PAVEX-792904 format. One record per residue (C-alpha): x, y, z; residue number from 0; residue in one letter. Coordinates in steps of 0.5 Angstrom, whole numbers, m for minus. Last residue first. Layout:
REM PAVEX-792904
<rec><xx>X</xx><yy>Y</yy><zz>Z</zz><seq>NUM</seq><type>A</type></rec>
...
This chain:
REM PAVEX-792904
<rec><xx>m11</xx><yy>15</yy><zz>1</zz><seq>77</seq><type>A</type></rec>
<rec><xx>m6</xx><yy>18</yy><zz>7</zz><seq>76</seq><type>T</type></rec>
<rec><xx>m8</xx><yy>13</yy><zz>12</zz><seq>75</seq><type>L</type></rec>
<rec><xx>m7</xx><yy>7</yy><zz>7</zz><seq>74</seq><type>W</type></rec>
<rec><xx>m1</xx><yy>9</yy><zz>5</zz><seq>73</seq><type>K</type></rec>
<rec><xx>2</xx><yy>10</yy><zz>12</zz><seq>72</seq><type>E</type></rec>
<rec><xx>0</xx><yy>3</yy><zz>13</zz><seq>71</seq><type>L</type></rec>
<rec><xx>3</xx><yy>0</yy><zz>7</zz><seq>70</seq><type>R</type></rec>
<rec><xx>10</xx><yy>4</yy><zz>9</zz><seq>69</seq><type>A</type></rec>
<rec><xx>9</xx><yy>1</yy><zz>16</zz><seq>68</seq><type>E</type></rec>
<rec><xx>8</xx><yy>m6</yy><zz>14</zz><seq>67</seq><type>D</type></rec>
<rec><xx>2</xx><yy>m9</yy><zz>18</zz><seq>66</seq><type>P</type></rec>
<rec><xx>3</xx><yy>m14</yy><zz>24</zz><seq>65</seq><type>L</type></rec>
<rec><xx>0</xx><yy>m21</yy><zz>23</zz><seq>64</seq><type>G</type></rec>
<rec><xx>m6</xx><yy>m23</yy><zz>19</zz><seq>63</seq><type>G</type></rec>
<rec><xx>m11</xx><yy>m19</yy><zz>16</zz><seq>62</seq><type>A</type></rec>
<rec><xx>m10</xx><yy>m12</yy><zz>12</zz><seq>61</seq><type>H</type></rec>
<rec><xx>m14</xx><yy>m7</yy><zz>8</zz><seq>60</seq><type>V</type></rec>
<rec><xx>m21</xx><yy>m8</yy><zz>10</zz><seq>59</seq><type>L</type></rec>
<rec><xx>m25</xx><yy>m2</yy><zz>7</zz><seq>58</seq><type>K</type></rec>
<rec><xx>m30</xx><yy>2</yy><zz>12</zz><seq>57</seq><type>G</type></rec>
<rec><xx>m26</xx><yy>8</yy><zz>12</zz><seq>56</seq><type>D</type></rec>
<rec><xx>m19</xx><yy>4</yy><zz>14</zz><seq>55</seq><type>V</type></rec>
<rec><xx>m20</xx><yy>m3</yy><zz>16</zz><seq>54</seq><type>A</type></rec>
<rec><xx>m15</xx><yy>m7</yy><zz>20</zz><seq>53</seq><type>L</type></rec>
<rec><xx>m15</xx><yy>m14</yy><zz>22</zz><seq>52</seq><type>G</type></rec>
<rec><xx>m11</xx><yy>m17</yy><zz>27</zz><seq>51</seq><type>P</type></rec>
<rec><xx>m13</xx><yy>m23</yy><zz>26</zz><seq>50</seq><type>T</type></rec>
<rec><xx>m14</xx><yy>m28</yy><zz>21</zz><seq>49</seq><type>S</type></rec>
<rec><xx>m20</xx><yy>m29</yy><zz>17</zz><seq>48</seq><type>M</type></rec>
<rec><xx>m23</xx><yy>m22</yy><zz>17</zz><seq>47</seq><type>V</type></rec>
<rec><xx>m29</xx><yy>m22</yy><zz>13</zz><seq>46</seq><type>G</type></rec>
<rec><xx>m32</xx><yy>m16</yy><zz>17</zz><seq>45</seq><type>A</type></rec>
<rec><xx>m38</xx><yy>m21</yy><zz>19</zz><seq>44</seq><type>I</type></rec>
<rec><xx>m32</xx><yy>m26</yy><zz>22</zz><seq>43</seq><type>A</type></rec>
<rec><xx>m30</xx><yy>m20</yy><zz>26</zz><seq>42</seq><type>I</type></rec>
<rec><xx>m37</xx><yy>m18</yy><zz>28</zz><seq>41</seq><type>S</type></rec>
<rec><xx>m38</xx><yy>m25</yy><zz>30</zz><seq>40</seq><type>R</type></rec>
<rec><xx>m32</xx><yy>m26</yy><zz>34</zz><seq>39</seq><type>A</type></rec>
<rec><xx>m33</xx><yy>m19</yy><zz>38</zz><seq>38</seq><type>D</type></rec>
<rec><xx>m26</xx><yy>m16</yy><zz>39</zz><seq>37</seq><type>T</type></rec>
<rec><xx>m27</xx><yy>m10</yy><zz>35</zz><seq>36</seq><type>V</type></rec>
<rec><xx>m23</xx><yy>m4</yy><zz>37</zz><seq>35</seq><type>K</type></rec>
<rec><xx>m25</xx><yy>3</yy><zz>34</zz><seq>34</seq><type>E</type></rec>
<rec><xx>m20</xx><yy>8</yy><zz>32</zz><seq>33</seq><type>I</type></rec>
<rec><xx>m22</xx><yy>15</yy><zz>30</zz><seq>32</seq><type>A</type></rec>
<rec><xx>m16</xx><yy>18</yy><zz>27</zz><seq>31</seq><type>V</type></rec>
<rec><xx>m13</xx><yy>25</yy><zz>26</zz><seq>30</seq><type>D</type></rec>
<rec><xx>m7</xx><yy>25</yy><zz>21</zz><seq>29</seq><type>I</type></rec>
<rec><xx>m1</xx><yy>29</yy><zz>22</zz><seq>28</seq><type>G</type></rec>
<rec><xx>3</xx><yy>24</yy><zz>18</zz><seq>27</seq><type>L</type></rec>
<rec><xx>8</xx><yy>22</yy><zz>24</zz><seq>26</seq><type>K</type></rec>
<rec><xx>2</xx><yy>22</yy><zz>29</zz><seq>25</seq><type>A</type></rec>
<rec><xx>m2</xx><yy>18</yy><zz>24</zz><seq>24</seq><type>A</type></rec>
<rec><xx>3</xx><yy>13</yy><zz>24</zz><seq>23</seq><type>A</type></rec>
<rec><xx>4</xx><yy>13</yy><zz>31</zz><seq>22</seq><type>D</type></rec>
<rec><xx>m3</xx><yy>12</yy><zz>32</zz><seq>21</seq><type>R</type></rec>
<rec><xx>m4</xx><yy>6</yy><zz>27</zz><seq>20</seq><type>V</type></rec>
<rec><xx>3</xx><yy>3</yy><zz>30</zz><seq>19</seq><type>M</type></rec>
<rec><xx>0</xx><yy>3</yy><zz>37</zz><seq>18</seq><type>K</type></rec>
<rec><xx>m7</xx><yy>0</yy><zz>34</zz><seq>17</seq><type>E</type></rec>
<rec><xx>m3</xx><yy>m6</yy><zz>31</zz><seq>16</seq><type>T</type></rec>
<rec><xx>1</xx><yy>m7</yy><zz>37</zz><seq>15</seq><type>T</type></rec>
<rec><xx>m5</xx><yy>m8</yy><zz>41</zz><seq>14</seq><type>E</type></rec>
<rec><xx>m8</xx><yy>m13</yy><zz>36</zz><seq>13</seq><type>C</type></rec>
<rec><xx>m1</xx><yy>m17</yy><zz>36</zz><seq>12</seq><type>R</type></rec>
<rec><xx>m1</xx><yy>m17</yy><zz>44</zz><seq>11</seq><type>K</type></rec>
<rec><xx>m8</xx><yy>m20</yy><zz>44</zz><seq>10</seq><type>C</type></rec>
<rec><xx>m15</xx><yy>m16</yy><zz>44</zz><seq>9</seq><type>G</type></rec>
<rec><xx>m19</xx><yy>m21</yy><zz>41</zz><seq>8</seq><type>P</type></rec>
<rec><xx>m18</xx><yy>m18</yy><zz>34</zz><seq>7</seq><type>G</type></rec>
<rec><xx>m20</xx><yy>m13</yy><zz>29</zz><seq>6</seq><type>F</type></rec>
<rec><xx>m17</xx><yy>m6</yy><zz>29</zz><seq>5</seq><type>V</type></rec>
<rec><xx>m22</xx><yy>m1</yy><zz>26</zz><seq>4</seq><type>K</type></rec>
<rec><xx>m20</xx><yy>6</yy><zz>23</zz><seq>3</seq><type>V</type></rec>
<rec><xx>m24</xx><yy>12</yy><zz>21</zz><seq>2</seq><type>S</type></rec>
<rec><xx>m20</xx><yy>17</yy><zz>18</zz><seq>1</seq><type>K</type></rec>
<rec><xx>m21</xx><yy>25</yy><zz>20</zz><seq>0</seq><type>M</type></rec>
């Protein structure tokens, strides 16, 4: 099971990023545990300077704007 964290204040882009992760995981047949991190201090500690941010298995892979779908699938299968 992949551990995914979505960093952001809960804005529309953050919600869309979470949906993209769920859709990509379903498409690939991968189980994911998604955690939403909305606390500003925790977001900053994770190194996210622009939201939404995305970490897969503890590694920050994206920050700022919506992630590219092909890259998202690559991150989930790595």
